N, C-alpha and C positions, 0 to 999 in steps of 0.2 A: 527651429532651431534653438538650437539653449546653447549657452556659455560653458567649453568643458574645462573651465574650475569651478562650476555649480556641480557636475553630475563627480566632480571628482572630491566633494566636499564629504568631511571625515574617512577617506581612504588615506592611511598612510604612505607616504612618496618618500623612496628612495631619491631616486635621479632624477630632475629632469631635465631636457634637451629642447629646447625651443620655445613656443611661448603656449601657458594653456588659456587666454583670455583671446580663444579663439572659437566660432561660433559651429557646433559640429548638427548634425539634420541626424545620425543614428546611431546605435554599439550594434557590434554584433562578434560574437568568438570563434565563427565559422567564415573565415574568409571569398566562400562562394558569393556569402549575404550582401557583401561588402560593396559599396555603391558613393559615388561621389559626398565629400565632406562627412566621411562617417568615422565611427572609430573604431578600428579592430581590437579587440582583446584577445591576447595572443596564451592559452589557458593548454597547465601540461596537464593532457589526460592519462587516462591508464591504456588508452590504445594508440592513442595520436599526440604530438604536441605542434603547437598552436604554430608555438615561436618557428618553425620551419614553413607558414605560408605566412612570416610578413612580406616576403615581400611581393608577395602574388597578392596581398589586399593592398597597399600601395599603389601597384599597377593598376585596382578598380578603382581608385579614388580615395579611397582612406586619407584622412589626412593629421589622423594622431593614432597614435600603435599604445598599449599599455602592453606592457610588458615582464617577466623577470630577470630576465637576463638580455643588455640593449645589444643589435646588432653588429656586424663587424665595420656593416656600412654607416653610414648614417645619411640620411638626405635630404639636403639643402628644402625648406618651405614642410616640412615634416617633423611635427611634434611627439616626441617618446618622453614615454614616463617609466621609469623602472619601480615595480613594488616590490614586497618581499613577496607575494603570494596574488599572482592574476584571478586566481577561483574565487577570493574574497572581495579582490580591487570592482571582481564584475558583480557581484551580489550587491554592494554597496551603489554600487554606478547605478543599476539596474533601481532600487530604490529610490535614488537620486530623481536618477531621469522619469521615472512617470511622477514624480510629485508625490513620494512614502505613503504609498498609497494603503499601507497595512497602520496606518495611522490615526484614517476616517472610517474603519468600523472593528469588530472585534472579531479575534483572529482567536483560533483554537485549534494549534497543532495535536494529532494522536499517532501517539510511535508506539512502536513492539514487535516482535514476531506475525502472531496471529492480531486479528480484530483488529483493524484501521482502518479496511474499508467498510466495515459493517458498522464501525461503531461513527465514523464521521457521518456515511449515508443517512443512516438513523437519526438523527442530531439535525441533521439538512432536513430529513421531513416531518421532523417534528419543529423543531420553529420555524418550518413553513407553514403547519396546521395553524401553529398560533399564532400566525396570522403575519409575521415576519419578512422584511427581504428578504432570503438565504442566500451565502456563494457555497458551493463545495470545491473540493480541488484533492479529486479521489483516481484511485487505478482504476476502476469504472468509467469514468465522467467527469467532467467536469461542465458544472452548473454554475450561470449567471440569475441568479435568481431563477428566472424560468427558461433562459437560454441556453441548449447544450451542446456541448464538445466535447469532441475525440477525445480522449487523453490517453498519452504517448508514453509515461513514466508513471511509479504514484507520485515522486514529486519530481516535477516537471526544472529546465532551467532556470536561475533566477528572472534572468528576460522573461521569460513564459510565466512565469509566479507571478511578477510586480504588471506586465500586460494587463492577465487577467483582475488582480485587483485593482489596477485601476478600472476596470470596464464596468466592476461592480460599484466601484464608487461613485461612475456614472446612470448604473439604476437606481441608486442609493440604499446599497445594499450596510443591514447593517451588521451581519453577523458574517465571517466565513468558516468552516471546517474543513481542516487539513491534512491529509496522510502525508505525514514525514518518514522518509526510509531513512536507513542508516547510510546509503548509498548518497543520499539528500543530502545530511546531515554534515557527510565525509566530506564532500567536496562543495560544503557553503553554499549550497542554494538557497537556505534558510536566513543566512548572513544578512542583516540588516532591517528584516522586519520586526514589526514588535507583535507581540502574541500576547493575547489577554489571559491564555490559558493553556498548558500542554496536559494528557493524559498520557500514559504511560501504561502496555497494557499487559503483556508478557515477556518473558524473551524465555528462548531455545534455539533447539539444531538449527539456522539458515544462513546462507550467504561467507560462507566456507570457503567460495571461490576469491572472493573479494579481501574480505578481512583475513586477514592472517591466523587468526584466534581466536576463541569467544571471548577471552575479555575481552582484547580489542573490538570486536563486536559491539561487547557489552557498553563496553567505555565510549565510543561513538556517543550511543541513544544517550547513554547519561551527559552527554557535551551536551544536549538540546534542552536538558533541565538545567546545567548550568548558567546557561546564556539565559537563561529568561528572565525579565526586570524584578523586582521585588513589588511593584505593580499585578503582577499576574499571582495565578496559582495552579498549584502541582500538583493533580493527583492521577497517585500510582495504585496499581494492583498490590493490598497488603498479602497477599496467596502466594505471591513468587516474591523467592527472596532476594531476586537486584531489584523487589520493587523500593527497599531501603537506599539503595544504592545510589536509586535517581537521583536522589533528595540530600544527600549528605553535602555538597557545595551552592544549591541553588536557594538564590536568594526571593524567591518567589513563596508565597503562604501556599501552606503544606496540607494536605488531602488524602486519606486516603479509601481505599473500599474494601469487601471483602465478602467470601461466603463463608472460610474459615474460621481468620483467625478476627482479633478485636481491632475495628476500624471506625472511621467517621460515621462512610458508610454502607450497612450489614444487609445481607440481602441470606433471602432462605426457599429453597425450595421445596412449595407443598408438593405441588402435581408435577407430572412430567409426560408428555403424550406427542405423538405424533402433529397435532392438532394443537398445542398453543403449550404455554407454562405455565401453572401458579406462584406466583413470588410474594412474599413479603419484603418488602421494601421498607425500611425503617420503623415495622410495626405498620406499614399498611399495606396490605395486599388488592395486587393487580394481575388477571390475565391477559396475555402478552403470545401474539399469535406465533412466536417464533421459540424453535425450541434448543434444546440441551443443555447443561451444564457450562460450555462455554459462548451461550448466549444467554444464561443468568452473569454471568461477570459483565458481558455485551449490555445489559439492561441496564445495570445497578450504575455503568462510569456512565451512562444518559445522564438516565435519573440524578446524579451527584451534580455532569455540568450543567445540567438545565436547572439545580438552583441556583449555583458557583453563579449562572450568567444572569439572575435575578426571575426567574418563572416562578410562581407561585406552583405552589409543593400539590394543589388537589389538582388543576388544570394538566401539569407535568405526568401525575400520573392515569389521567381521563387519556391525555397524546399518546401516551406510551401504547393504552390498551389498542390503539387506532394502527398504531408503528404496523409497514409493510417487510418482507423479509427484502431482504438485497438479491439482486440476481446472479445468483452462480452460489450464493450462499444457503446453505442445507436448502436448496427448492428443489420440489420434488411433485410429484405427480402419480395419481391414482389408478391405474387400466381397471375397464371393466371383469378383467379378471382379478382386481383386488391384487395386484403386482405393482410394492408401490418403486418408486426411479426416485433415485436422489440425485444431487449433481451437486457437487458443492467442489471450492477450490482451492482443499484439503494439498499442500504439497510439501510440509514437511511433518517430518514424524511426530511433530506432537498435537497439530494441526488432524493428522489424518488418525492419530488414536484417540482423539476427542470426537471426533465424528463416530468413529465405530462405538466407543466406549457409549457415547448417546443415545445408539443405532440397540445396542444390548442391550441397556440399561431398558430401553421401553417395547422392544418388544415381546412376545410370548414365550421364544425358544424353540416355537414349532416351524419356524420361518428358516426358507436358509438367506445367509447372508452373502449378495454374492457380489466381488469387490470389482468395479475395473482402475485400475491404475499406472501408472510407469509414471517417468521421472525428466523432465525437462533437459537439453545437450550441452555443453557449453556453459556450465555451474555448477556446484559443491558436487563431489563425487561422492565425498565421505557418507551424504544422507542417504544415499540409494541402499544399501543393505539394511540399515533400519527402516526404512520404507518395507521391505520386502518381507520383512522379519515384522515386521509389526500387522500389516496387512492381512498375509497368512496364518500369523496365532487369530486375530482379533473377527476371521469374515469364518464361514460355509466353504467358500468357492472364492479365486481369486483367478481374474483372470491379467498378466501382467501387457503390459501391451506400450505403446510409444506415446508420448505427452509429445512437446516441440522439442524434438532432433536436435535441432540445428545445424551444425554442419557436423555434429556426429550421429554415428549408426546406429542406430533405433537397436538393434540383436546388441551390440554390445554394452548398451545399457540396461540393457531388459536384463544380461548377462548377471551386470554388478548390484542387480536389484534383489535374484534369484541367492545371490550368497548370504543373504540375509535369511531365509526360508531355514528354521529347523528339521530336521530328518523327519518327526513326528510329522509333518505339515506338508512333506513332497507332496502326497496325492492328492492335496488337497486345490494345487496350484495346476494353470496351465502359461502356455506365450503366445498369444498370438497378437505379429506386430503391427498391422490393420488395425486401427485404434475403432475404424467405422465397423471392421468386421468382429473386433473384440468387443464393441458394445452392441452390434446384433446376438452374436452369440451367446454372451448373459442373457440380454432375452426371449432366447430358444432355451436355455437351461431354466429359468423362472417357470415353478407355478403357484398355481393362486397361494396368495400374503406369503410370497418370496418380497425379498428386500433387494436392492439393484444398486448399489454407492456406486456410480464413476465419479470419480477423484481427481484433481490435479490442475483442469483446466477451465474447469468455474464459468464464469462471466463471460469467456475470451471466444470468440465467434471466430476464428485461425486459428491453423496447424503450421507453425515454422518449419520447413525441413530444407537442408539446405542453400538459407538465405532468403527462399522464398517462402512467402504466405499463400496459403489455403483457405477456402472458405470453409468450417469446420467449428459448430457449434451442438456442443455434446446434446444441450436437452434439445432442441430440436430434431435430435441423430436419431435419438431416446426414445421421446414422443411417436417420430414416424413408426419406428420399430414395435413399439406396444402395438401401435391404431391396427398396424400390418396381421399381427396375433390375435388383434380380432374379429378381421374378415374369415 
């Protein structure tokens, strides 16, 4: 039990009805989880408004309610606290409730459209190899040193974040690397956390189903850097025109990385092959097992971050050469018939273009590139034609298929994608709604030395159709079909 007044420390209070000098057991923003002596925080979400469930939370035992609007009926014995923004209050309360765990380790946030998962995951790998106890909060998984937990969101809710950070404190974790999404920033999930540093990867078309404009999407990302303390570092991609915008109002120490422009950390690609990259990082040559221009940026960001966190340069270079690719990020298999199948999470126009340009840079042009791609339902519809245009322009053959249609009709999504195909590329394309059948067809169309790209879902092990998740793993499925071809 903890005093309500203690978990409200640093929360800006508008009105208090009742006493804050009471002991509470837990904090919840989902009324269904409330029990006796809990605090209920009524948060206004994009789909539901927690204020509708205040009465229900009280019936289940809540003795305190945090809200933006006081209910019409004030119940005796219940403490009501009115605040300007419940989500902001929740984040600060969560930190206080768990003992401000972010202050007891070095927390680094990674934000941007593409590359967040790769950078955070590889930093986790690198610091583990360096002998540290490390945490990871990513789209793929959550790691508390050696303990693995499933991930539900790119950036979890503030209670979940602080619960994991507290677990990390208990395990003696020294560094934690965390993906920071635009949704997470906008919904105040990272408020109240103390960051040692922030990394900006890039900005391209995504999440315009949630953010009204690209400028709003950019400015939400910028807010993360605006809120960094002066003790932190802000590391941005100097080759992205938005990199300098991220730094405009930050109090943190500023650093940049780039392949093309002047920067504190520079990289040059010396060799680019399917088995890896030879890079020059600030005049130090290193061979890495990752592939493509976009991974050169990722490796450079990792190299810079490791130095900013105090690792020796020689050790960092040695460890970078040992890093292994992240699940569902340019993950590939080569069959006995020399067919290369690549599974990648590329689900934005920019990411898809990066992956296909990488493949086209490496291949000899005597092979076909067969792309299997779709777009998620109930998400930004404006990117669908762009995905169709890029896939058909940069591939030899394209199979448009379902991704996670969610509550939309898969055929309608595919129609939207096909609108971006230019007339000269019509003959390259076909549509197969069933994703498994689409992957099978790609394998059947492939000849020795051809390359199959299966894009959009990457590490995901499910397909979401009409609110239900079905087991589906792109990598396992293509692996099985390629084995069948060998028989």
